[in-house]
C-alpha positions as CSV (number, residue, x, y, z in Angstrom):
1,X,105.7,70.3,-176.7
2,X,106.7,67.7,-179.3
3,X,109.6,66.4,-177.3
4,X,107.6,66.4,-174.0
5,X,104.6,64.6,-175.4
6,X,106.9,62.0,-177.1
7,X,108.7,61.5,-173.8
8,X,105.3,61.0,-172.0
9,X,104.2,58.5,-174.7
10,X,107.5,56.7,-174.6
11,X,107.3,56.4,-170.8
12,X,103.8,55.0,-170.8
13,X,104.7,52.5,-173.5
14,X,107.9,51.5,-171.8
15,X,106.0,50.8,-168.6
16,X,104.1,48.1,-170.4
17,X,107.2,45.9,-170.4
18,X,106.6,42.6,-172.2
19,X,103.1,43.8,-173.0
20,X,104.5,46.5,-175.4
21,X,103.4,44.4,-178.4
22,X,100.2,43.1,-176.8
23,X,97.0,43.8,-178.7
24,X,93.9,44.2,-176.6
25,X,91.4,41.4,-177.4
26,X,93.7,40.4,-180.2
27,X,92.1,43.3,-182.2
28,X,93.2,46.6,-180.7
29,X,96.4,48.4,-181.6
30,X,99.5,47.7,-179.5
31,X,101.7,50.3,-177.9
32,X,104.3,49.3,-180.5
33,X,102.0,50.1,-183.3
34,X,101.0,53.4,-181.9
35,X,104.5,54.6,-181.0
36,X,105.7,54.0,-184.5
37,X,102.6,55.7,-186.0
38,X,103.5,58.8,-184.0
39,X,107.1,58.6,-185.0
40,X,106.1,58.3,-188.7
41,X,103.8,61.3,-188.4
42,X,106.7,63.3,-186.9
43,X,108.8,62.5,-190.0
44,X,105.9,63.6,-192.3
45,X,105.5,66.8,-190.4
46,X,109.3,67.4,-190.4
47,X,109.3,67.1,-194.2
48,X,106.4,69.5,-194.4
49,X,108.1,72.0,-192.2
50,X,111.3,71.8,-194.2
51,X,109.8,71.9,-197.7
52,X,106.3,73.4,-197.3
53,X,105.0,70.3,-199.2
54,X,103.1,67.4,-197.7
55,X,104.8,64.2,-198.8
56,X,102.6,61.4,-200.2
57,X,101.2,59.3,-197.5
58,X,102.5,55.7,-197.8
59,X,100.8,53.3,-195.5
60,X,103.3,50.6,-196.3
61,X,106.0,52.7,-194.6
62,X,104.3,52.0,-191.3
63,X,104.5,48.3,-191.8
64,X,108.2,48.6,-192.8
65,X,108.9,50.6,-189.6
66,X,107.1,47.9,-187.5
67,X,109.6,45.3,-188.9
68,X,112.6,47.6,-188.7
69,X,112.0,48.9,-185.2
70,X,110.8,45.5,-183.9
71,X,111.8,45.8,-180.2
72,X,110.6,48.2,-177.6
73,X,114.1,49.7,-177.4
74,X,114.3,50.3,-181.1
75,X,110.8,51.7,-181.4
76,X,111.2,54.0,-178.4
77,X,114.5,55.3,-179.7
78,X,112.8,55.9,-183.1
79,X,110.1,57.9,-181.3
80,X,112.6,60.0,-179.5
81,X,114.8,60.5,-182.6
82,X,111.8,61.6,-184.8
83,X,110.5,63.9,-182.1
84,X,114.0,65.6,-182.0
85,X,114.1,65.9,-185.8
86,X,110.7,67.5,-185.9
87,X,111.5,69.9,-183.0
88,X,114.8,70.9,-184.7
89,X,112.9,71.6,-188.0
90,X,110.3,73.7,-186.2
91,X,112.9,75.7,-184.3
92,X,114.8,76.4,-187.5
93,X,111.7,77.2,-189.6
94,X,110.9,80.8,-190.5
95,X,107.5,82.1,-189.3
96,X,106.3,82.5,-192.9
97,X,106.8,78.8,-193.5
98,X,104.8,77.9,-190.3
99,X,102.0,80.2,-191.5
100,X,101.8,78.5,-195.0
101,X,98.5,76.8,-195.5
102,X,98.4,73.3,-196.9
103,X,95.6,71.0,-197.8
104,X,95.4,67.8,-195.8
105,X,93.7,64.8,-197.4
106,X,91.8,63.8,-194.2
107,X,88.0,64.1,-193.8
108,X,87.4,65.0,-197.4
109,X,90.2,67.5,-197.3
110,X,91.0,70.4,-195.0
111,X,93.2,73.5,-195.1
112,X,95.6,74.0,-192.2
113,X,98.6,76.1,-191.6
114,X,101.9,74.1,-191.1
115,X,101.8,75.4,-187.5
116,X,98.4,73.8,-187.1
117,X,99.7,70.5,-188.6
118,X,102.4,70.5,-186.0
119,X,99.8,71.0,-183.3
120,X,97.9,68.1,-184.8
121,X,100.9,65.9,-184.4
122,X,101.1,67.0,-180.8
123,X,97.4,66.2,-180.2
124,X,97.9,62.8,-181.9
125,X,100.8,62.0,-179.5
126,X,98.8,63.0,-176.4
127,X,95.8,60.9,-177.7
128,X,98.0,57.9,-178.1
129,X,99.6,58.4,-174.7
130,X,96.0,58.0,-173.3
131,X,95.4,54.9,-175.4
132,X,98.7,53.4,-174.1
133,X,97.8,54.3,-170.5
134,X,94.4,52.6,-171.1
135,X,96.2,49.4,-172.3
136,X,98.1,49.4,-169.0
137,X,94.7,49.0,-167.2
138,X,93.9,46.0,-169.4
139,X,97.3,44.2,-169.5
């Protein structure tokens, strides 16, 4: 599911062509921004799957990735690479690890199993695919 949803998001973003970095009304999030957010969340989830510990959320890491993966080709490769890394980690994880409950700092805090966190990354990817497809109608 992770690889398939990343592939669908990447396809939608790639189809924007030169509008990959375009921001709707100069205020909305570009496909570039959204693709790298998803990739970053995959890396956070990978770490969680491998260690059972949610790493500190560092918002500056996203800005760094925007600079490092500054072309559509680099950003889309990063998305694919991170999806693969998460999928490999999930495939290798013991069931007990996936059942481990962790506290997420969102919405005042919420307890979720690691398996649910992985599903949240999938949902987030599908959501952003929809956002990127919407950008196509505006561009």
